[in-house]
C-alpha positions as CSV (number, residue, x, y, z in Angstrom):
1,D,133.3,56.6,-3.1
2,M,130.6,57.8,-1.2
3,F,131.1,61.4,-1.7
4,Y,131.2,60.9,-5.2
5,E,128.0,58.7,-4.9
6,M,126.2,61.2,-3.2
7,L,126.9,63.8,-5.8
8,K,125.8,61.6,-8.8
9,Q,122.7,61.6,-6.8
10,M,122.3,64.8,-6.4
11,R,123.1,65.6,-10.0
12,A,120.6,62.7,-11.1
13,D,118.4,64.1,-8.6
14,I,118.4,68.0,-10.4
15,D,118.5,66.8,-13.5
16,S,114.7,64.4,-12.5
17,N,113.3,67.7,-10.8
18,T,113.7,70.1,-13.3
19,E,114.3,71.2,-16.3
20,A,115.3,74.6,-17.4
21,I,115.0,75.2,-21.0
22,T,117.4,78.4,-21.9
23,E,118.5,80.8,-23.9
24,H,121.7,81.5,-22.7
25,K,124.3,79.6,-24.2
26,T,123.4,81.0,-27.4
27,N,123.4,84.9,-26.4
28,H,126.7,83.7,-23.9
29,P,128.5,81.2,-25.8
30,S,131.4,81.7,-23.4
31,G,129.4,81.7,-21.1
32,G,131.0,85.2,-20.4
33,G,128.6,88.1,-17.9
34,G,126.1,89.4,-18.0
35,A,122.1,88.8,-17.6
36,S,120.0,87.5,-21.1
37,E,116.6,86.3,-21.8
38,V,115.7,83.0,-19.8
39,K,112.9,80.6,-20.9
40,I,112.6,78.6,-18.0
41,K,110.6,75.2,-17.6
42,V,110.1,73.4,-13.9
43,A,107.9,70.3,-13.5
44,D,104.7,70.7,-13.6
45,L,104.5,74.7,-13.6
46,P,103.9,76.8,-16.6
47,E,107.4,78.4,-18.6
48,E,108.5,81.4,-17.1
49,K,110.1,84.1,-18.8
50,L,112.4,86.2,-16.9
51,K,115.1,88.8,-18.6
52,S,117.9,90.3,-17.3
53,T,118.6,87.2,-15.0
54,H,121.8,86.5,-13.9
55,K,124.4,84.5,-16.2
56,E,123.7,81.8,-13.4
57,F,120.4,81.4,-13.5
58,P,119.2,78.1,-15.0
59,F,121.7,76.8,-12.5
60,L,120.6,78.7,-9.3
61,L,116.9,77.5,-10.2
62,Q,118.2,74.0,-10.7
63,L,119.7,74.1,-6.9
64,V,116.9,75.0,-6.0
65,A,114.5,73.0,-7.2
66,A,116.5,69.9,-6.1
67,K,115.8,71.0,-2.4
68,V,120.1,72.6,-2.4
69,N,121.0,74.9,0.1
70,V,123.2,77.8,-2.2
71,Y,125.5,79.9,-1.1
72,L,125.7,82.8,-3.2
73,V,129.1,84.3,-3.4
74,G,129.7,88.2,-5.4
75,P,130.7,91.9,-5.2
76,A,127.8,94.5,-4.1
77,G,125.9,94.8,-7.2
78,S,126.7,91.6,-8.4
79,G,123.0,90.3,-8.8
80,K,122.9,88.0,-5.7
81,T,119.5,89.3,-4.6
82,Q,118.1,89.8,-7.8
83,A,118.5,86.1,-8.9
84,A,117.3,84.8,-5.4
85,A,114.3,86.7,-6.2
86,D,113.8,85.3,-9.5
87,V,114.2,82.1,-8.2
88,A,111.1,82.3,-5.8
89,R,109.0,84.4,-8.4
90,T,109.1,81.2,-11.0
91,L,109.5,78.2,-8.3
92,F,105.9,81.1,-7.0
93,P,104.3,82.4,-10.0
94,N,101.4,83.9,-9.2
95,E,101.5,84.0,-5.6
96,K,103.3,86.7,-3.7
97,G,105.3,87.1,-0.1
98,K,107.2,83.7,-1.1
99,F,110.5,85.9,-1.5
100,D,112.1,87.2,1.6
101,T,115.7,88.3,3.2
102,I,117.4,89.9,5.9
103,S,120.4,91.8,5.7
104,L,122.8,90.0,9.1
105,C,125.1,92.2,11.0
106,R,126.8,91.9,14.3
107,Q,123.3,93.5,15.4
108,T,120.8,91.1,14.2
109,S,119.0,90.1,17.4
110,K,117.2,86.4,17.9
111,G,113.8,88.7,17.3
112,D,114.6,90.1,14.1
113,L,115.0,85.5,12.8
114,L,112.6,84.3,15.3
115,G,110.2,87.1,15.7
116,Y,109.0,88.0,19.7
117,K,106.2,87.7,22.1
118,D,104.7,91.6,23.0
119,A,104.0,92.7,27.1
120,H,100.9,91.5,26.1
121,G,102.2,88.4,25.5
122,N,100.7,88.6,20.9
123,Y,103.2,86.3,19.1
124,H,105.1,88.6,16.3
125,E,105.9,86.5,13.3
126,S,109.3,87.6,11.3
127,N,109.4,87.2,7.5
128,L,112.1,84.3,7.8
129,V,109.4,82.3,10.4
130,R,106.3,82.6,8.2
131,I,108.4,82.0,4.4
132,F,109.9,78.7,6.8
133,R,106.0,78.1,7.5
134,N,104.5,78.6,4.2
135,G,107.3,78.0,2.3
136,G,109.0,79.7,-0.3
137,V,112.7,81.7,-0.8
138,F,114.6,83.1,1.8
139,L,118.0,84.7,1.4
140,F,120.4,85.6,4.7
141,D,122.5,88.4,3.2
142,E,125.4,89.9,4.5
143,V,125.9,86.3,6.5
144,D,130.2,87.3,7.3
145,Q,128.7,89.8,9.7
146,A,126.9,87.4,11.6
147,T,127.5,86.7,14.9
148,D,128.2,82.9,16.2
149,S,125.1,82.2,17.5
150,I,122.7,84.3,15.0
151,M,124.8,81.1,12.7
152,K,123.6,78.6,14.7
153,L,119.9,79.8,14.4
154,C,120.0,79.4,11.2
155,N,121.6,76.3,10.4
156,M,119.3,74.8,12.7
157,A,116.4,76.3,10.1
158,I,118.3,74.6,7.2
159,G,120.0,72.0,8.6
160,N,117.5,70.5,10.7
161,K,114.3,71.7,9.3
162,A,112.8,72.9,12.6
163,I,112.6,76.5,14.1
164,S,112.7,76.6,18.2
165,T,110.4,80.5,18.4
166,P,108.7,82.5,21.3
167,A,105.1,80.9,19.9
168,G,106.8,77.1,19.2
169,T,109.0,74.5,17.5
170,F,107.4,74.5,13.7
171,K,109.0,72.5,10.7
172,A,110.0,73.3,7.7
173,H,107.1,73.2,4.8
174,P,108.2,71.4,2.1
175,Q,108.7,74.2,-0.1
176,F,110.9,75.9,1.9
């Protein structure tokens, strides 16, 4: 019952926070694959038109706008990264630097995610920390290739909304 109530509340939050106006069903009446033009209206933002969006883009946008972390699964070239970039472009119109990504692997280091201090003690902020502090959409790509310790860092940022870097601990921006 508690799980059902949580899902019901999440759906209500999604419905109240976002309104996606799409041509998707017209172009894909059976929900089939392929790209379509989508008209999007989110809260107080101006309507956006995106061409060649992923078939699940409207739902993805609703989830992200409702602050739901999303795990995208699919084969290479299926549009996962482009869909995430389109979400950032829609939620942050006319703002540059609101989307970034890192391809995780066994060699990904803590410094790749958290930034590092050079020999002179100057902190070099990573793209993750920049998006985390300033708001935006960040895509962890190839998470199945990451080590356990790297995934724990990712989880700390996503789950705890806090991140500890060589320059200190930061709380997530409300639009992260």
